[in-house]
BALOBA-1460 file (C-alpha; in Angstrom, 3 decimals):
// residues 56
<rec num="1" residu="m" x="9.047" y="1.047" z="2.836"/>
<rec num="2" residu="a" x="10.885" y="2.746" z="5.667"/>
<rec num="3" residu="v" x="9.836" y="0.011" z="8.090"/>
<rec num="4" residu="g" x="11.268" y="-2.698" z="5.843"/>
<rec num="5" residu="a" x="14.517" y="-0.816" z="5.355"/>
<rec num="6" residu="e" x="14.874" y="-0.231" z="9.087"/>
<rec num="7" residu="a" x="14.193" y="-3.904" z="9.845"/>
<rec num="8" residu="q" x="16.957" y="-4.839" z="7.422"/>
<rec num="9" residu="r" x="19.298" y="-2.330" z="9.024"/>
<rec num="10" residu="q" x="18.599" y="-3.838" z="12.448"/>
<rec num="11" residu="g" x="19.060" y="-7.376" z="11.114"/>
<rec num="12" residu="i" x="15.539" y="-8.513" z="11.991"/>
<rec num="13" residu="a" x="13.995" y="-8.619" z="8.511"/>
<rec num="14" residu="r" x="13.030" y="-12.014" z="7.118"/>
<rec num="15" residu="l" x="13.898" y="-10.872" z="3.597"/>
<rec num="16" residu="d" x="17.024" y="-9.144" z="2.372"/>
<rec num="17" residu="i" x="15.988" y="-7.124" z="-0.672"/>
<rec num="18" residu="q" x="17.166" y="-3.851" z="-2.150"/>
<rec num="19" residu="a" x="15.400" y="-0.541" z="-1.465"/>
<rec num="20" residu="d" x="14.121" y="-0.254" z="-5.040"/>
<rec num="21" residu="e" x="12.496" y="-3.695" z="-4.772"/>
<rec num="22" residu="l" x="10.955" y="-2.782" z="-1.399"/>
<rec num="23" residu="r" x="9.546" y="0.376" z="-2.994"/>
<rec num="24" residu="r" x="8.219" y="-1.531" z="-6.017"/>
<rec num="25" residu="r" x="6.466" y="-4.071" z="-3.791"/>
<rec num="26" residu="a" x="4.972" y="-1.380" z="-1.560"/>
<rec num="27" residu="y" x="3.614" y="0.577" z="-4.523"/>
<rec num="28" residu="a" x="2.189" y="-2.624" z="-6.043"/>
<rec num="29" residu="k" x="0.351" y="-3.447" z="-2.807"/>
<rec num="30" residu="v" x="-1.094" y="0.071" z="-2.570"/>
<rec num="31" residu="e" x="-2.231" y="-0.050" z="-6.203"/>
<rec num="32" residu="e" x="-3.830" y="-3.468" z="-5.645"/>
<rec num="33" residu="a" x="-5.736" y="-2.142" z="-2.629"/>
<rec num="34" residu="r" x="-6.915" y="0.929" z="-4.543"/>
<rec num="35" residu="s" x="-8.087" y="-1.220" z="-7.434"/>
<rec num="36" residu="a" x="-9.967" y="-3.591" z="-5.113"/>
<rec num="37" residu="t" x="-11.632" y="-0.657" z="-3.360"/>
<rec num="38" residu="e" x="-12.701" y="0.861" z="-6.689"/>
<rec num="39" residu="t" x="-14.115" y="-2.490" z="-7.832"/>
<rec num="40" residu="l" x="-16.088" y="-2.905" z="-4.604"/>
<rec num="41" residu="m" x="-17.460" y="0.640" z="-4.834"/>
<rec num="42" residu="t" x="-18.429" y="0.192" z="-8.496"/>
<rec num="43" residu="a" x="-20.248" y="-3.050" z="-7.639"/>
<rec num="44" residu="g" x="-22.096" y="-1.294" z="-4.806"/>
<rec num="45" residu="i" x="-20.646" y="-3.626" z="-2.193"/>
<rec num="46" residu="i" x="-19.111" y="-0.739" z="-0.274"/>
<rec num="47" residu="a" x="-20.185" y="2.890" z="-0.289"/>
<rec num="48" residu="e" x="-18.030" y="5.645" z="-1.637"/>
<rec num="49" residu="p" x="-16.441" y="7.723" z="1.107"/>
<rec num="50" residu="e" x="-18.099" y="10.942" z="2.199"/>
<rec num="51" residu="d" x="-16.462" y="14.162" z="1.083"/>
<rec num="52" residu="l" x="-14.725" y="15.448" z="4.197"/>
<rec num="53" residu="g" x="-13.615" y="18.663" z="2.541"/>
<rec num="54" residu="r" x="-10.050" y="17.492" z="2.064"/>
<rec num="55" residu="d" x="-8.157" y="17.418" z="-1.192"/>
<rec num="56" residu="a" x="-7.354" y="13.890" z="-2.297"/>
């Protein structure tokens, strides 16, 4: 989100959209990636990550 806003500020962004729309799009992409990862793990296509002792 910050990268998109900074690109707009510098005048180099291809799109000119409001901060709330940038945020909405970023969150949607993250949620899509999380959902795809969960689907792949459930199907056994990719392994679940090892517990590295960090809180998620």
